Structures are given as C-alpha cells and as structure tokens.
C-alpha positions in Angstrom: -2.6 75.9 70.0 -1.4 73.1 72.3 -4.7 71.4 71.9 -4.5 71.7 68.2 -1.0 70.3 68.2 -2.0 67.5 70.4 -4.9 66.6 68.2 -2.5 66.7 65.2 -0.1 64.4 67.0 -2.9 62.1 67.8 -4.2 62.1 64.3 -0.7 61.5 62.9 -0.2 58.7 65.3 -3.5 57.2 64.3 -2.5 57.6 60.6 0.8 56.0 61.2 -0.9 53.0 62.9 -3.3 52.7 60.0 -0.4 52.7 57.5 1.5 50.1 59.6 -1.6 47.8 59.6 -2.1 48.2 55.9 1.6 47.5 55.3 1.4 44.4 57.4 -1.7 43.2 55.6 0.0 43.8 52.3 3.1 41.9 53.3 0.9 39.1 54.6 -0.8 39.0 51.2 2.5 38.9 49.4 3.6 36.1 51.6 0.4 34.2 51.0 0.8 34.6 47.3 4.4 33.5 47.5 3.5 30.4 49.5 0.6 29.7 47.2 2.8 30.0 44.1 5.3 27.7 45.7 2.6 25.1 46.5 1.1 25.4 42.9 4.6 25.1 41.5 5.1 21.9 43.5 1.8 20.5 42.1 2.2 21.5 38.4 5.3 23.2 37.0 7.8 25.8 38.3 6.1 28.7 36.5 8.3 31.3 38.1 11.6 29.4 37.9 14.4 30.6 35.6 15.1 27.0 34.4 12.4 24.7 33.2 13.1 20.9 33.4 11.1 18.1 31.8 10.3 15.2 34.2 12.2 12.0 33.5 9.0 10.1 32.7 8.1 12.5 30.0 11.6 12.2 28.5 11.2 8.5 28.4 7.8 8.8 26.6 9.3 11.0 23.9 12.4 9.1 22.6 15.2 10.6 20.6 15.7 8.7 17.3 19.3 9.9 17.0 21.0 6.7 17.9 18.8 4.6 15.7 19.3 6.9 12.8 23.1 7.0 13.2 23.1 3.2 13.1 20.9 2.6 10.1 21.4 5.6 7.9 24.7 4.3 6.3 22.7 1.4 4.8 20.1 3.6 3.1 20.9 4.6 -0.6 19.6 6.9 -3.3 18.9 5.4 -6.7 19.0 7.1 -10.1 17.7 5.3 -13.2 17.8 5.6 -17.0 14.9 3.6 -18.5 13.3 2.9 -21.8 10.2 5.1 -22.3 6.9 3.4 -22.6 4.3 5.1 -24.9 2.7 6.8 -22.0 6.0 8.1 -20.6 6.9 9.4 -24.0 3.7 11.4 -24.3 3.7 12.7 -20.8 1.9 16.0 -20.2 2.9 17.5 -16.9 0.0 20.0 -16.6 -2.7 17.3 -16.9 -4.6 19.7 -19.1 -7.1 17.1 -20.3 -8.9 17.5 -16.9 -9.8 13.7 -16.7 -10.3 12.4 -13.2 -10.2 8.6 -13.2 -11.8 6.7 -10.4 -9.9 4.6 -7.9 -10.8 2.4 -5.0 -14.1 3.3 -3.3 -15.1 5.6 -6.2 -12.5 8.3 -5.1 -10.3 9.9 -7.7 -7.0 8.0 -8.1 -4.7 9.7 -5.6 -2.6 6.7 -4.5 0.7 7.7 -6.0 3.8 5.6 -6.4 6.8 7.6 -5.1 9.5 8.4 -7.7 10.6 12.0 -7.5 9.3 12.7 -11.0 5.8 13.5 -12.3 3.2 10.8 -11.7 0.5 9.0 -13.7 -3.0 9.9 -12.6 -4.1 6.3 -12.0 -1.5 5.6 -9.4 -0.4 2.3 -11.1 3.1 3.6 -11.6 5.3 6.7 -12.1 5.7 8.5 -15.3 9.4 9.5 -15.4 10.6 12.7 -17.0 11.7 12.3 -20.6 15.2 13.3 -21.4 16.5 13.9 -24.9 15.0 12.4 -28.1 16.2 8.8 -27.7 13.1 7.4 -25.9 15.0 7.5 -22.6 13.5 8.7 -19.3 15.2 9.5 -16.0 13.9 8.7 -12.5 15.0 8.4 -8.9 14.0 6.6 -5.8 15.4 5.1 -2.6 16.6 1.7 -1.4 18.5 -0.1 1.4 21.4 -2.6 1.6 20.6 -6.0 3.0 24.0 -7.6 2.8 27.7 -6.6 3.0 28.2 -7.8 -0.6 26.0 -5.1 -2.1 22.4 -6.5 -2.5 19.9 -3.6 -2.4 16.1 -3.8 -2.1 13.9 -1.2 -3.7 10.5 -1.0 -5.5 9.9 -2.6 -8.9 8.5 0.7 -10.2 11.8 2.4 -9.4 13.9 0.2 -11.7 11.2 -1.0 -14.1 12.6 -1.1 -17.7 15.9 0.3 -16.5 18.9 0.4 -18.8 21.2 2.0 -16.3 21.0 2.0 -12.5 23.3 4.2 -10.3 23.3 3.8 -6.5 24.6 6.6 -4.3 25.6 5.4 -0.8 25.4 7.5 2.3 29.1 8.5 2.0 28.4 10.2 -1.4 30.0 7.5 -3.5 28.3 6.4 -6.8 28.1 2.7 -7.8 26.7 1.0 -10.9 24.2 -1.7 -10.2 22.4 -4.4 -12.1 18.8 -5.6 -11.7 18.7 -9.1 -10.3 15.0 -9.6 -10.4 11.6 -7.8 -10.0 8.1 -8.7 -9.0 5.4 -6.4 -10.4 2.6 -7.8 -8.3 4.1 -6.9 -5.0 6.2 -4.0 -6.4 9.5 -5.4 -5.0 12.9 -5.4 -6.8 16.4 -6.6 -6.0 19.5 -5.0 -7.4 23.2 -5.6 -6.9 26.3 -3.4 -6.5 29.5 -5.3 -7.6 33.1 -4.7 -6.5 32.8 -4.4 -2.7 32.1 -6.8 0.2 32.1 -4.4 3.2 28.9 -2.4 2.7 26.9 -1.5 5.9 23.5 -3.2 5.8 20.3 -3.6 7.8 18.1 -6.6 8.8 14.4 -7.2 8.5 12.3 -7.3 11.7 11.0 -10.7 12.7 8.2 -9.2 14.8 4.9 -7.9 13.7 4.6 -4.1 13.9 1.6 -2.9 15.9 -0.7 -0.1 15.3 0.6 2.8 17.4 4.3 1.7 17.3 6.9 4.4 16.5 8.5 4.1 13.1 11.3 6.0 11.3 11.4 6.4 7.5 14.7 7.2 5.7 15.0 8.0 2.0 15.6 10.3 -0.9 12.5 12.6 -1.2 12.8 15.1 -4.1 16.5 14.1 -4.4 17.3 15.1 -0.8 19.2 11.9 0.2 19.4 10.8 3.8 16.1 12.5 4.8 14.7 11.1 8.1 11.1 11.4 9.2 9.2 9.7 12.1 5.7 8.8 13.0 3.5 5.9 14.1 1.8 2.9 12.5 -1.7 4.1 11.7 -3.2 0.8 10.4 -2.5 -2.7 9.1 -3.8 -4.7 6.2 -4.7 -1.8 3.9 -5.9 -2.7 0.4 -5.5 0.4 -1.9 -6.2 -1.4 -5.2 -2.6 -1.4 -6.3 -2.4 -5.2 -6.9 -3.9 -8.6 -6.2 -1.9 -9.1 -3.0 -2.3 -5.7 -1.3 -1.6 -5.9 2.4 0.0 -2.5 3.2 1.1 -1.0 6.5 -0.2 2.6 6.8 2.1 5.1 8.5 1.9 8.8 9.2 5.7 9.5 9.0 5.9 11.9 6.1 7.1 10.3 2.9 7.2 12.0 -0.5 8.1 11.6 -4.1 11.5 9.9 -4.1 10.9 7.9 -0.9 9.9 4.8 -3.0 11.9 1.8 -2.1 13.2 3.4 1.1 13.0 1.5 4.4 10.8 2.1 7.5 12.5 1.1 10.8 11.3 0.2 14.3 13.2 1.6 17.3 15.5 -1.4 17.2 16.8 -0.3 13.8 15.1 -3.2 12.0 13.2 -2.9 8.7 9.5 -3.3 9.3 8.4 -2.1 5.8 9.3 -0.5 2.5 7.8 2.8 1.4 5.7 2.4 -1.7 2.8 4.7 -2.0 1.0 7.7 -0.5 -2.5 9.1 -0.6 -2.4 12.8 -1.4 -4.7 15.3 -3.1 -1.7 17.6 -3.6 1.1 15.3 -4.6 2.9 15.9 -1.3 2.7 14.1 2.1 -0.5 14.5 4.1 0.5 11.9 6.6 -1.0 8.9 4.8 1.7 6.6 3.5 1.8 2.9 2.7 4.6 0.3 3.2 5.0 -3.2 2.0 5.4 -5.4 5.1 8.9 -6.6 5.9 7.8 -10.3 5.8 6.4 -9.9 2.3 9.6 -8.1 1.1 11.8 -10.7 2.7 10.0 -13.6 1.0 10.0 -12.0 -2.4 13.7 -11.0 -2.1 14.7 -14.5 -1.2 13.0 -15.8 -4.3 14.5 -13.1 -6.6 17.9 -13.8 -5.2 17.6 -17.5 -5.7 15.8 -17.7 -9.0 15.6 -14.1 -10.4 11.8 -14.4 -10.5 8.9 -15.2 -8.2 6.8 -18.4 -8.5 3.5 -18.6 -6.7 1.2 -21.4 -5.7 -1.9 -22.0 -7.9 -5.2 -23.5 -7.0 -7.0 -23.0 -10.3 -10.4 -21.8 -9.3 -12.6 -18.7 -10.0 -13.7 -17.4 -6.6 -16.2 -14.8 -5.4 -17.3 -13.3 -2.0 -19.9 -15.0 0.1 -22.8 -12.6 0.5 -25.4 -12.8 3.3 -27.9 -14.4 1.0 -25.4 -17.0 -0.2 -24.3 -17.7 3.4 -27.9 -18.3 4.4 -28.5 -20.6 1.4 -25.4 -22.7 2.3 -26.2 -22.8 6.0 -23.1 -20.8 6.9 -23.2 -18.6 10.0 -21.0 -15.8 8.5 -19.8 -14.4 5.3 -16.1 -15.1 5.7 -14.4 -17.3 3.1 -14.4 -17.6 -0.7 -17.0 -19.3 -2.9 -15.8 -21.4 -5.8 -17.6 -20.1 -8.9 -15.9 -22.5 -11.2 -12.7 -24.6 -11.5 -10.3 -24.6 -14.4 -9.9 -27.8 -16.4 -7.1 -30.1 -15.0 -6.3 -27.6 -12.3 -5.0 -28.7 -8.9 -8.4 -28.0 -7.3 -10.2 -30.2 -9.8 -7.8 -33.1 -9.3 -8.2 -32.8 -5.6 -12.0 -32.9 -5.7 -12.9 -29.2 -5.1 -16.3 -28.5 -6.7 -18.2 -25.5 -8.0 -20.3 -24.2 -5.1 -17.8 -25.1 -2.4 -17.0 -22.5 0.2 -13.3 -22.4 1.1 -13.2 -21.4 4.8 -9.6 -22.1 5.8 -6.1 -23.1 4.5 -3.9 -25.3 6.8 -6.2 -24.4 9.7 -6.0 -20.6 9.2 -9.3 -18.9 8.5 -9.9 -17.3 5.1 -11.5 -13.8 5.3 -12.2 -13.1 1.7 -11.4 -14.1 -1.9 -8.5 -11.7 -1.9 -7.2 -13.2 1.3 -7.4 -16.7 -0.2 -5.5 -15.5 -3.3 -2.8 -14.0 -1.1 -2.4 -17.1 1.1 -2.3 -19.6 -1.8 0.2 -17.4 -3.7 2.6 -17.4 -0.7 3.1 -21.2 -1.0 5.7 -22.7 -3.2 4.3 -24.7 -6.2 4.2 -28.4 -5.3 3.2 -27.7 -1.7 0.3 -29.8 -0.3 -2.2 -27.7 1.6 -5.3 -28.7 3.5 -8.5 -26.7 2.6 -11.4 -26.4 5.0 -14.3 -26.6 2.6 -18.0 -26.2 3.4 -20.2 -28.5 1.3 -23.7 -30.1 1.9 -24.1 -28.3 5.2 -20.9 -29.4 6.8 -17.2 -28.7 6.8 -14.7 -31.2 5.4 -11.0 -31.3 4.6 -9.5 -31.6 1.1 -5.8 -31.9 0.5 -4.6 -30.1 -2.6 -1.1 -30.2 -4.2 -0.7 -26.7 -5.5 0.5 -26.1 -9.1 2.5 -23.1 -10.4 0.5 -19.9 -11.2 0.8 -19.6 -15.1 2.7 -16.5 -16.3 -0.3 -15.3 -18.3 -2.5 -15.3 -15.2 0.1 -13.5 -13.2 0.0 -10.8 -15.8 -3.7 -10.7 -16.0 -4.4 -10.7 -12.3 -4.1 -6.9 -11.8 -7.7 -6.5 -12.8 -8.9 -9.9 -11.6 -11.2 -10.8 -8.7 -12.2 -7.7 -6.9 -14.9 -8.0 -4.3 -18.4 -6.7 -5.0 -21.5 -6.7 -2.8 -23.4 -9.2 -5.0 -20.4 -11.4 -5.7 -18.4 -12.1 -8.9 -15.2 -11.1 -10.5 -15.0 -7.4 -11.2 -13.0 -6.0 -14.1 -12.7 -2.7 -12.4 -11.3 -0.6 -15.3 -14.3 -1.5 -17.5 -17.0 -1.3 -14.8 -18.1 -4.9 -15.4 -18.7 -7.9 -13.1 -18.3 -11.1 -15.1 -18.2 -14.9 -14.7 -17.3 -17.8 -17.1 -20.3 -18.2 -19.4 -20.2 -22.0 -18.7 -21.0 -21.2 -15.0 -24.0 -18.9 -15.8 -27.3 -20.8 -16.3 -28.6 -20.5 -19.8 -25.5 -18.9 -21.3 -23.2 -20.1 -24.1 -20.4 -22.4 -23.0 -17.7 -20.2 -24.6 -16.8 -16.7 -23.5 -17.3 -14.6 -20.4 -20.8 -13.6 -19.3 -21.5 -10.1 -18.0 -23.3 -10.5 -14.6 -23.7 -6.8 -13.8 -22.7 -3.4 -15.1 -21.7 -0.4 -13.1 -24.2 2.3 -14.1 -21.5 5.0 -13.8 -18.8 3.0 -15.6 -17.5 3.2 -19.1 -19.3 -0.1 -20.2 -22.7 1.4 -19.2 -22.0 4.5 -21.3 -21.5 2.3 -24.3 -24.8 0.4 -23.9 -23.3 -2.8 -22.5 -25.8 -4.7 -20.3 -26.0 -7.7 -18.0 -26.6 -10.8 -20.1 -24.1 -9.9 -22.8 -21.4 -12.4 -23.4 -17.8 -11.3 -24.3 -16.6 -13.7 -27.0 -13.5 -11.8 -28.0 -11.3 -9.0 -26.7 -8.6 -7.2 -28.6 -9.3 -9.5 -31.6 -8.6 -12.6 -29.6 -11.1 -15.3 -28.4 -12.0 -15.1 -24.7 -12.2 -18.2 -22.6 -12.0 -16.7 -19.1 -11.6 -13.4 -17.2 -7.8 -13.6 -17.6 -8.2 -13.3 -21.4 -10.1 -10.0 -20.9 -7.6 -8.5 -18.5 -4.7 -9.7 -20.7 -6.3 -7.8 -23.7 -6.6 -4.7 -21.5 -2.9 -4.9 -20.6 -1.9 -5.4 -24.2 -4.0 -2.4 -25.3 -2.3 -0.2 -22.6 1.2 -1.4 -23.5 0.6 -0.4 -27.1 -0.6 3.0 -26.1 -4.2 2.5 -27.1 -7.0 4.3 -25.3 -9.7 1.6 -25.7 -10.0 -2.1 -25.9 -12.3 -3.7 -28.5 -14.8 -6.2 -27.3 -17.0 -8.5 -29.3 -20.3 -9.0 -27.5 -23.1 -11.6 -28.1 -26.7 -11.3 -27.0 -29.0 -14.0 -28.2 -28.3 -14.5 -31.8 -26.9 -11.0 -32.4 -23.2 -9.9 -32.1 -21.7 -6.5 -32.0 -18.4 -4.7 -31.4 -17.9 -2.2 -28.6 -14.8 -0.1 -27.9 -14.5 0.5 -24.1 -12.1 3.2 -22.8 -9.4 2.0 -20.5 -7.4 3.7 -17.7 -3.8 4.5 -18.3 -1.3 2.2 -16.7 
C-alpha cells in the first residue's frame, strides 16, 4: 500500500511538473506573440489598439476642402431662364422614340451633352429646354459665378441663349433679375448682370495653368440642387470634343451633372481654373468625364463682352488643311505639324501680306502651330488690326511674313461650326454631311465657281444619296455657293427653320442634279 501510495505521489509530482512546464511554455508563447504584435504594430498599424490615428503625412496628402468651399461658395449662383422656343425645342420628344443614333467625334454616338438640368438634344450641340404652356416659351436652369462686387455673372451661352427672362439665385437664397450683357456661341461663354447692389461676394480667375493631376473643386446647381460641391482631379488638357472651332477643354473627373453648366471649377487657392460646360455620358449622368472651358479663355471672352457686348476675332483669310506625311515629304518638311494653305480669299489680309497657296504655316509670333485647328484658335485670339509674324515654309526654306489681321466676318463666324475639321488625307470636312471639300478654283480641272467634293465618307449621308468625289456644289439651300462657308451657312439656316435636310445642286461634267442631304439637329 505504501509502495503504491509512493508511486502515486511520484506520478502526481511528475504530472504536476509536466503541467508547470506546459504552462510556462504556453506563457512564453503568449509573451512572444504579444511582443511580436507590438513589433508589428510599430512597423505597420496599431491593429489591436482601441484608437486608430492617421499619420500626419497621410492627413497632408488628403486635404479637406472645407475652408476653400466656405470661401468661394457665396459667389456661386443658380440661374433660371425663360426663353423663346426654337422649332426643335417646341417639338421635343423626351423618350427619343425615333431610335436615331447620330455620330459624333471619332464615329462614336453623340454623348457629349451640354449641362442644363432639362432634357438634352442628341447631338450634344445644345440643350433642349422643357416646354411650358402654349406660348412658345421654354424653361431651363444652370449655374454661374460672380466675378465682381457690382453683380457681373459668368455662365454658358447655352444657359441663357434666346432668354427673355433670367433669374439669379444667390447662395443666401435671394432671387435677382438679371440681363444678358453679351454671349459668344463659339466658345459657349456668356456674361450677365444683376443690378441694384454693389456688395456681392465674388471670385477671381487663376493666373496659373492648371496641371494634369491637380486637385479641383466644382460647385454648381445639378438637378436644381444649388450649392452642390464635388471634387476630383484634372484628367487631361487640350481636349477637342467637336463642340466648336476653338475647342480646348480641360477634362476633369469631379462629378458634374445636368444643371452644372456655367458653374466654376476651383483650384485649392479658391481661384477659378475653368467653367463646367459638357460631360461625356452614355446614361445622361456623370461617369467622371467632364469638360471645362479654361479660365484664360473665359477671362478673355468676358472682357470683350463687358467692353463691347460682342467678341471680335482676328482674321487671316485662308483656307487651310492638315499636312499629311506625303505632303510633308513633298515639301521637304521633317514633320507634319503646321497648316497648309489650300487657298486664300480675295483681298484678305493673307493675300495682301504675300501668303500664297501651298505655303505651310509653321508658327505665329514664334510659337509653333500644331494643326489647322490650332492656327484658327491662335489667330482668333488676336484683336483685329494686330500685326503678327507668320513662320512660313516655302521653296524648301522657312521665311517670315508679317500680316496685319482683319476682323473675322460675322457670316464666317456663324459658318465655322462645321468648318475645317482635320482628315487623314487633308481638306475641309463638312462633318454633318460626310464630305471633304475644297474651293473648286483650287482643284485642278474643276470649274472656277462652287465647291468641289474631294472625298466622300462611305458611311455618311452623302454617300447614301449617291454623291461622289468630283461633284461640284454650285448651290446650297437655293443660294449660290462660293466657298465652304456658304455650304455651312445653308446648313445652319436649314436647322434654324426646322428642316431635316439641306438641298444641294451638284454638277458633274455637263450634268446637274439636286440632292437633299439629311442634317443633324442643332
């Protein structure tokens, strides 16, 4: 019995020792895990801490926009408009039941929409406001921003186009009647004025170029929700979306929607870097692709509107086309940048200065010209009467020609929406008709009068009607054609009267015929 008890005591003692060793090993393991956790926590984040803090460097990288918004928001306004209905606005069909899908830049469906807070036209050229009542009046809304204490407000042309009554709601909820001082259709900029006060809060334009990747803040009136703030970055610069002859948009990813049109985009200093104008969207809502008119463009246009109520542009008086690789080789040029003079208009500033057909314009006042559109934009930015120095390539060498610019005629300003679009083989493309044309006098073997068709888009409306290269347009809309501007002016006139087609008289050899070509809605 004693032996048995002794053995039991020994076994118990052994068991207790084993338990102590296991307990010690377990505690050591817990301690190791605790120390390891502490070390990992020091290296990464306090995973087991009750309070999580963000490092100061991270906080600096993710700024709060609250102070900027508080400073600029009082100067941002909402705009309501009563306007005369155009034929297309009066016949607006909200369900788009006809199923047409018109083509835009790059052959994509037109999904560049002007922002207005009301239903949109399918071609993106302007909003279709909602008809109200039976008096041919439509209602619309947009955004804007004050640029002076005495009530000058900047917005988009398409927000106040054809307006008969403009009401501005300031950030404090007060309504003010405003009058339109001036508008510029080509850049989609408008200036309006609130009377009766001289102490409005206002914002300033930025004097610095915004960079791709910079933070920006958009403030506006999307869907009638005034004072809405969104933020994002600059996605790209210099975007051409086919909206007009002087496209040079800033692309941003800050969400903007219907009703943001005319609203400002700010940098982190609270300065205006752009004005919200358009979005790309397959749904009608924001998908993070918005377009702003750059602040320097807006500022120049506004200054002209405030001073004269209109915008005057420099005029060179040449028909221009891109420089293809083949053309560059034939001229002895090393690259394809610049603009080739296809023809010059009689008594134009270019002709008087000695610019000739076949010259390649490579620079203006020492600044390189990238393309025909770039040249048009640069020349238009000068005041009429300004003397500019053109860098011209002729006879295998570059030479300088000084040109005193004229004033761009009003008819050409109206017609330029469809004028001079770049094509791979060169020429002036009337995009809505699917034609590339040139003055007949500049095309070998063609009649001196009219506009010769250089090429036809096989998928365009002209090809469907049997129009072919070599045809000469002698009249459009019942009026004689002398240049591309006459064709585009006839298209504009047909749109304005609500017609669905423009009538062209074509000549091929000794035969003439009439063709009605469908046109896109404006």
